[in-house]
N, C-alpha and C positions, 0 to 999 in steps of 0.2 A: 450540522455539518459533518460531525464525526460519523454519524450513521450513514450518510451518503458516501463518505470515503470508504467505510467498511463494506458497503454493498458493492462499490466499484472494485475494490480489491478482491472481494469474493467472486465477482463476475470474471475478472481477469484471471484469477487462479483457476476457475473452472475451464476457461477456454484453453489455457496452457496445459491443464491436465488432459483435456480431450485431445489436443494436438500431440501430446506425448504418447498417449495410448495408441493413436492412429499410427504414428511413426514407428512405434515398437511393433505393432501388428505387421506392418510392411516388412520391417527388417527381420523379424522372426520368420515370416513367411519365406523370405529369401533364403535364410539359413536352412529351413526345412527342405526347400526345393534343391538346394545345393548339396546337402549332405545326406538326405534321406532318399526320396524318390520323387518323380514328377507327379504333381498333384497333391503333395504333402501340405502345401500352404492352405488347402481347403480344410484340413484337419486343425491346423493352428488357428484358422478363422473361427472354428467352433469355440476354441478356448478364449479368444479375444472378443468376438462379436456377441456371442450368446452367454458365455459364462462370466465375462468381465464387464463389458459395457451394459448389457441388458440387466444382469443381476445386480451390479453395483448401483446403477441408476435407480432400479426399482427399490433397492434397500434404502438408498438415500431419500427416496420419495416418501417413505414412512415418516421421516423427519420433516421434509420440505412441506408436506401437506399440513402438518401441525403448525409449522412456522408461518406458512402463508395464511392459513385460516385465522391464526392469532393476529396477523397484520391486518387482515380485512375487518376483523371484529374488534380491533383496538384492545387486544389482550396481550399479556406478557409472553405467552407461549411456553413451550417446554424448557424449564430451567431447574427442575428439582434434582435430577440426576447429575451428580458432580464428580469430578476426579480431583483428588488432592495431589497435585503435581508439585514436587519440590521446586521452589523458586517462583511459582506462579500462583500459589495459594489455592483455595477451594473455589474453582471456577466452573461455570456451566458449559463453557466452550461452545456456545451457540446451540446447545441442545444435543450435540453429537453423542454424549454418553447415554442418551436415551436409546440409541440404536443398540448399544452394548447390552443395556438392561433388557430390552425386548428380546434379543437373541438368547440371553441366558434364561429368561423366563420361559420362552417357548421350548428350549431344550430340557429344562429341569422340571417343568410342571407335570403333574400326574397325567398320564395318558388314560383317560377314563373311557370305557366302552360300555354302553348300556347293556344290561343283562339280556334283554329281549331283542337286541339288534342282530341283524345278519352280519356277523363279524367280517366275513370275506368282502362283501360289498361295501360295508362300512369303512374298511381300510382302503378299498379301491377308489372310493369317491374322491378323496383329496388328490390322488395320483392322476385321475382323469381330468380333474380341474386344472392341475398344474402343468402336466406334460404337454398337452396340445398348445397352450400359450407359449411355452418354452420353445417348441419346435417351429412356430410360425416364422421366426426371424431368420430361418435357414435360407430362405430364397430372396431376402431383401439385400440389394447391393448397397453397402455403406461407404463406398468409395470407388474411384475409377480403377480400371485395370491398367497397370503401368509396368514398365520394365525396370527392375531393380538389379543393377549390376549384371545385366545380361539375362536375368530370369524374369519370366512373365508371371506377375502376381495379381490375382483377382481378390478384391475385398468383398467376397460373398462366399457362403458355404456351398451352395448348390445352385445350378442354373437349369432346372428341368424345363422342357418345352411347355409344360402345363403350369407354369409358375403361379399365377393368380388363382387358378383352379385348385392348386394345392393349398393355398391360403384359405380359400372358402371351405374346402373339404375338412381340413384339420381344425379350423375354427368351429365348425359344427359339432365336433366331437366333445367340446366342453359342455354341451347340453347333458351328456351322460353323467358327467361329474355332479352337476347340480341335482339331477333326477335321482341318482343313486344315493347321494348324501341325504336327501329328504326322505326317501322311501325306506332305506335300510336302517335308519335310526329308530324306526318303530315308534315315532312320536308324531301325533297328529298336527302339531304346530309346525314341526319341521317338514312334514309332508305337504302342508298347505304352501309353505315357502318354496319347496322344490317344484310343485306344480305351477305356481305363479312364475317362478324364474324360468322354467322350461317353456311355458307358453310365450313369455316375452321374448326369449332368445330365438325361438323358432319363427315367431312373427316377423322379427326384424331381419332375419336372414334373407327373406325374400327381397325386401327393399335394398339390403346390402348388395346382393348380386346384381340387381337391376341398375343400381347407381353406377356400376362400372362398365356396363355394356357400351355406353357411348364412348368411353375412353378406348375400349378395345376396337371399336369401329374406326376411331380416328387414327390409331397407330397400327392397325391390322396385326395385333399380336396380344397374347396374354402372358408373355414372358417379361418379368420385371426388368431385367437389363435392357431389353428392347424398348420397353416403355420409357425408361430413364434416358436411354440413348447415349451417343458418343459425340464429343465435340468435333467439329469439322475444322477446316483450314481454308486457305485462299483458293484451293483447287476443288475441294470436296466439301459440300455442305454437311452440317450436322444431322444427326438422326434423332428420332424420338423427341423428347422434351429439350434436347440440346440444340435443336434447330431454331431458326428465327422465322417468325411470320413476316415481320417487317424489320429491316435493319438499315443503319446508316452506312454510307461508304466511308472507307478509311481503314487505317491499320487497327484502330481500337474499335472492336465490334460493340455497337450499342443499338438496341432495338427491343421489340416485344418477343420474348421467347414463347415457344409453344408449350408452356406449362399447362398442366391439367386444370389449374384454377381459372385460367383465361378461356380455355376452349370448352370446359365442362364445369362451370360454376354450380349449376343445379345438381350435377352428379356429385360434386364435392360436398355440398350441403347435405344431400341425402346419405352419402357414405359416412360422413362424420357423425351425423345424428344416429344413424343405424348402428354404427360401431360403438358409439357412446352408450346406447341402450344395451348392446351386447355385454358391456363391462359391468352392467348392473350397479353403476354408481349414480349418486344423486345428479340430476333430478329423476333418474330412472331406477331408483333403489327401492321400488315397491316390494320386491321379494324379501327385503330385510326391514320393512317398515315396522318399527317397534310399536308405533301407535295402533297398528292394525293386526299384524301377525308377527311371528318370530321367524328369523331367517332359517334357511334350509340347513345350516351347519350349527344349529344351536346346541346339539349334543356333542360337538367336537371340542377337544381341549388339547393343550400341549402343542406339539409340532404339527399335528394334523390341522388344527385351527390356523397355525402359522402358514401352512401351505395354501389354504384358502385365501388368507390375507395377502401373502406375497404374490400370488397369482393375479390378484386384482390389480396390484401395482405394475406387475409385468404386462398386463393387458394395456395399461396406460402407455407404457413405453413402446410396445409393439404397434399400437394404434398410431402413435405419433410417427414411428418409423415408416410404416406402410403409407400413411398419408403424405409424409414428406416425399417419398419416392414416387407416388402416383400423381400428386397434384402440385407439388412445389419444386419440381425439377431434380429431386434427389440430391446428389452431390454437386450439381452444376450451379454456377453463379448466374444471376439474372442478366448480367452483361459483362463483357470483358473476358469471357471464357476462352474464346479462340486466341485472343491476344496473349493471355497467360500461358496457354499451351504452346504457343509459338516461340516463347522466350528460350534462348539457348540454355540458360541455367535449368529450366524445367525439363527440357529435353535430355540434358545430360544427367540430371539427378531425378529419376522418376519417383523415388520415394518422397522427395520434397514436394513434388507436384501432387502426389497422392495424399500426403499429409495435409496440405492446404485444403483440397477439396473434401477430404474425409472429415476434417474439422468443420467445414461449412455444413456438411450433412448433419453432423451431431448438434450443431448450433440450431439448425432448423428443428430437429427432434426436441431439443430442450424447450424451444419457444412454443411448440405445439403442446408439450406437456404442461407448460405454464397456462396455456389457454384452457386446457381441461381442468386444471385446478381452479381457475377463475370461475368457470361454469359450475363446478362442483360446489363452490361456496357462495354462489350468487343466487341460483334458482332454488325455490322450495321444491319439495317432492311432489311429482305429478300424481294425480289419482290414477288408479289402475285402468279405468275406462278411458281416461285421456291418453294414456300410453298406447293402448290398443288402437284407439281411433287415429292417433298420429301415424302409426305404422301401416294400418290397412286402408284408411280413408284419405290420407294425405301423401305419404311417401310412396306408396305403391302406385297410385295414379300418376304422380309427378314423375316417377321413374319410367313408367311406360311412355308417357308423353315425351320425355327426354330421349328415349331410344329412337322413337319415330322421327323426331325433329333432327337428331344428330345423324341418323342414317341418311335422311334426305339431303342434308347439307353436305355431307361427305361425298355423296354421289354427284352432287351438283358442282362442288368445288373441292377436288382432292388436295389442293394446297392448304386446306384448313383455314383459310383466311375468312371465308364466309362464316364458318363455325365460330371463329374468334370474335367476329363482329357481333354475332348474336350473343355470345358469352359476355362480352363487354357491356352490351345493352342490358343483359340480365343482372350483372353486377351493379350497374348504375341504377336499375329499377329497385333492387334490394336496398341500396344505400339511400335512395330518395324516399322509399317507403318507410325505412327506419327513421330517417330524419323528420319526415312529415308526422308520423305517429308521435314522436317525442315532442314536436312543437305543439301538437294538439293537446297532448297531456299536460304540457306546461301551461298552455293558455287556460285549460280547464281548471288547473290548480290555482292560477292567479285570479281567475274569476271567483272561485269559491272562497278565497281568502283576501280578496282585494277590497276596493272602496265600495263595491256594489253591495256589501253585506255589513250588517252591524255586528256588535260584539257577541251577540247570541247566535250568529250564523244565519240570521234571517235577512231577506232582502231589505235594503234600506227604506223602501217605500212601504213595506208591510207593517201593519200594526200588530204587535204581539198580543194585544188584548182584544183583537177582533174576534167576533163569534162566528167564524166561518165553520162550515161542516167539518173540515179537517181538524179544527181546533176546538170543537164543541166538547163540553164535559159529558 
């Protein structure tokens, strides 16, 4: 019971911390607009969205992954690093001191550079692995655009017309980091890891781009704020994913929103799998498979190794953020969004409205991060040929088929209702297929260990001493 209460307290603390961070971002943005210059809130968004939210969550993930893996494997988890706090004793504090020890280790460990390595490219590799991931979140809207004390505040760093094209282009630059890290080390094992990582990342970029074409066709835009959309009211319907495909009549809006997961479930699966493969985390961690080869950053130490490690966790956060914006409505509520926006309190205090929806967005991000951790510690590592077959023989044809079907349905019914019907059928088919496979596996397990077999695992009617050809000496 105490463990459950501790978890509930931790969840409530995280939600309040996220809400406090979002509220501070809006208020600081207002101060920047008021006392600096118009558009200064975009600069403060760099401080809050990219340096605070993304970096802090990625840093905490180094602990959360160890804690969650220990929970799934019934282990104690990180508890050796402790702080002797007066009045509290020598406590592990939930493993938080491990973050401090990791930072100190990375900053103070010897920065070793192989004598035969290309020093310039060797030092450039971690930067090219870290910087593109860091820059990806610049176009992701983490909250609504609201009026704060008479000033218009956007919760996004940049809104270029080529939003998602920017994401795809910048994400592809990470390939250079892995390639240079493996090649410049002048180590054959690192080179093999770099080649394998580069081939995997390039392969899945094709499926990654195709998985989003159906979404672009549905909303006629590649700009992330347009894809997320704005909440409507009694006179004007919502746009993007804030609109309803079907809704009930009444003051409180209830219905099926045009979220990407409902109109593009196949695109969501392809995008999530391809993005997961881009992060090179299990079960797609073949480039770092210790049983086969050694990873592409085997020669790195100190903070250079730390940059590779933290960039991996940043990829997890950015993937969750982009997925939430594209397929789960971004900062919008699944229902009641128009009712909430119409409340006098929300219209008078825009920062409060933005805080609520901004917190909703970050809760979605945290839940998607949790899904990635579950996958990471559930599936074993795929073989490299299985990874390539999944990308080229399954995701690529599925992406092409999804583009043609989505385009035809959008032309036939621009209201997207036909696309949503097909999407719901696809979701139902996947759920039914999953349940059917599980039932068959359970039936096979019961048959193998049920009354139809004896203690030796042989059929009950079989004679273990019979001289059949299979049992002949």
